[in-house]
C-alpha positions in Angstrom: -0.2 -0.5 -0.1 2.2 3.8 -0.7 2.0 5.5 1.6 -0.7 8.1 -0.1 -3.3 5.1 0.5 -4.0 6.6 3.6 -7.0 8.8 4.9 -5.2 11.1 6.9 -1.9 11.8 5.2 -4.0 12.2 2.0 -6.4 14.9 3.7 -2.9 16.3 4.6 -1.0 16.4 1.2 -4.4 18.2 -0.3 -4.7 20.1 2.9 -1.4 21.8 0.3 -2.1 20.9 -2.8 -5.6 22.4 -2.9 -4.0 26.0 -3.0 -2.6 25.2 -6.0 -4.1 22.3 -8.2 -6.0 24.4 -10.7 -3.4 25.3 -11.7 -1.3 22.0 -12.2 -3.8 19.8 -12.7 -4.3 20.3 -16.4 -1.1 19.4 -16.8 -1.7 15.5 -16.4 -5.7 15.8 -16.2 -7.3 18.5 -18.9 -10.7 19.4 -20.5 -10.3 17.6 -24.0 -9.9 14.3 -21.9 -12.9 15.5 -19.3 -15.0 16.0 -22.7 -14.1 12.1 -24.6 -14.4 10.6 -20.9 -17.3 12.3 -21.2 -18.4 10.7 -24.2 -18.2 7.7 -22.5 -21.2 7.8 -20.8 -25.0 8.1 -21.4 -26.6 11.1 -20.1 -30.2 10.7 -21.6 -32.5 10.4 -18.8 -30.0 10.5 -16.0 -31.3 13.0 -13.0 -29.4 11.7 -10.4 -25.0 12.4 -10.9 -22.3 11.9 -8.4 -19.1 13.1 -8.6 -16.8 11.2 -5.9 -13.4 13.1 -5.1 -15.1 15.6 -6.7 -12.2 18.3 -5.6 -11.7 22.0 -6.4 -15.2 20.5 -9.3 -12.8 20.3 -12.2 -15.0 17.3 -12.9 -18.5 18.4 -11.9 -18.1 21.6 -14.3 -17.8 19.2 -17.3 -20.9 17.3 -16.0 -23.0 20.2 -15.7 -22.9 20.0 -19.3 -24.9 17.2 -19.4 -27.2 17.6 -16.0 -29.1 19.9 -13.4 -27.6 18.7 -10.7 -24.9 17.0 -9.5 -24.1 15.3 -6.1 -20.6 15.9 -5.2 -18.3 14.2 -2.6 -14.5 14.9 -1.6 -13.1 13.8 2.2 -11.1 16.7 2.3 -12.3 20.1 3.2 -9.6 22.2 1.7 -10.4 20.8 -1.6 -14.2 21.1 -0.9 -13.6 25.3 0.2 -12.1 25.6 -3.1 -15.7 24.4 -4.9 -17.4 26.1 -3.0 -16.3 29.4 -4.2 -17.1 27.8 -7.8 -20.3 27.2 -6.5 -21.7 28.3 -4.3 -21.8 25.7 -0.6 -26.1 25.5 -0.5 -28.5 26.9 -3.1 -26.5 26.2 -6.1 -26.2 23.0 -8.9 -24.4 21.2 -6.2 -25.3 18.7 -3.6 -22.2 19.0 -1.5 -21.4 16.2 0.8 -18.0 15.8 3.0 -17.6 12.4 3.2 -15.5 8.9 2.5 -16.1 6.7 -1.2 -15.6 4.0 1.1 -19.1 5.2 3.4 -21.0 7.2 1.1 -23.8 9.0 2.8 -26.3 8.1 0.4 -29.1 5.6 0.4 -29.6 2.4 -2.1 -30.5 2.5 -6.0 -29.6 6.1 -6.2 -27.9 7.8 -9.0 -27.9 7.1 -12.6 -24.3 7.7 -13.1 -21.4 7.5 -10.4 -17.9 9.3 -11.6 -14.8 9.2 -10.0 -12.1 11.1 -11.2 -8.1 11.5 -9.7 -9.3 9.5 -6.4 -9.4 5.6 -6.9 -5.4 5.5 -6.4 -5.8 7.3 -2.9 -8.4 5.0 -1.6 -6.8 2.2 1.4 -9.3 -0.8 -0.2 -10.8 0.2 -3.8 -13.3 -3.1 -4.2 -15.2 -2.1 -1.6 -15.3 1.7 -2.8 -16.2 0.0 -5.6 -18.8 -2.1 -4.5 -20.4 1.5 -2.4 -20.4 2.6 -6.1 -23.0 -1.0 -6.4 -25.3 -0.1 -4.2 -25.8 3.4 -4.6 -26.2 2.9 -8.3 -29.5 1.8 -9.4 -29.6 -1.2 -11.5 -28.5 -0.5 -14.9 -26.5 2.3 -13.5 -23.7 3.9 -15.3 -20.0 4.1 -13.8 -17.0 5.9 -14.5 -13.5 5.4 -13.2 -10.3 7.6 -14.1 -6.8 6.6 -11.7 -3.0 5.9 -12.6 -2.0 4.0 -15.1 0.2 1.3 -14.2 3.9 3.1 -15.8 6.2 0.3 -17.7 9.3 1.1 -16.7 10.6 -0.7 -13.5 11.5 2.1 -11.8 8.5 3.8 -12.4 6.7 0.9 -11.4 8.9 1.3 -7.8 7.9 4.6 -7.3 4.2 4.5 -7.8 3.9 1.7 -6.1 5.4 3.6 -3.1 3.4 6.5 -2.8 -0.6 5.5 -4.4 -2.6 2.6 -6.3 -1.1 1.9 -10.0 -2.8 -0.2 -11.9 -3.6 -1.5 -15.1 -6.6 -3.2 -16.9 -5.9 -6.9 -15.6 -5.8 -4.9 -12.2 -9.1 -2.8 -13.4 -11.2 -5.8 -14.5 -10.8 -7.2 -11.3 -11.7 -4.7 -8.7 -14.6 -3.8 -10.8 -16.1 -6.8 -11.5 -15.1 -8.0 -7.8 -17.2 -5.3 -6.8 -20.5 -7.2 -8.8 -19.9 -4.5 -12.1 -20.4 -5.6 -15.4 -20.1 -4.0 -19.2 -16.6 -3.6 -18.5 -14.7 -1.5 -20.6 -11.2 0.4 -21.0 -9.6 3.4 -22.8 -6.1 4.6 -22.4 -6.4 8.5 -22.1 -3.2 11.1 -21.1 -1.9 14.8 -22.7 -0.5 14.6 -25.7 3.2 14.2 -24.1 2.0 11.3 -22.0 -1.1 9.3 -23.7 -1.7 6.6 -21.7 -0.8 8.4 -18.4 -4.5 7.7 -17.1 -7.5 4.6 -17.7 -11.1 5.3 -17.8 -12.4 2.8 -16.8 -16.9 2.4 -17.7 -19.3 -0.2 -16.4 -22.7 -0.8 -15.2 -24.7 -1.1 -11.7 -26.5 -5.3 -12.9 -30.2 -4.8 -13.3 -31.2 -6.2 -9.9 
């Protein structure tokens, strides 16, 4: 387990990262990548959408291009403060919650879509969190998760493993299927200088 796959350390990390996050994020996860990921989802008739690990709200902005309201959750109060400044803490199009991906504060069968980008790498128990996604999704609901693709270089692999969760499509298959998802598919994404830095997985909750 990497040093940032610890909730307390991840919160401390984002306490400082939040001050510059929106300036450095475009070099890793940009609008073009976000648009491509959003195109994988079917928003027709989708009313209840959840953004897990919303951070400062970059993905939330993209989701709001397709739906009127987004539920957004993050464990970092400092990241959420940045998101509040963009959308308003209450009364706006985003319903914010501070919470844990592994224990979502929502009822079973609530959401049409669950999205999460740039968050899975910090989860101590990713399959547990994915099972929570499955629980809160309506039958047949869609899930999309963007995480860091496992590097090919051996030295980079050692560094990656020491920091946080990196995984390939085979591990993504295992995790999503262990969490009960069906129709699991993957897309590699990245900026022009590193076109496969991210792995985007889309799947469906089973029809119960």
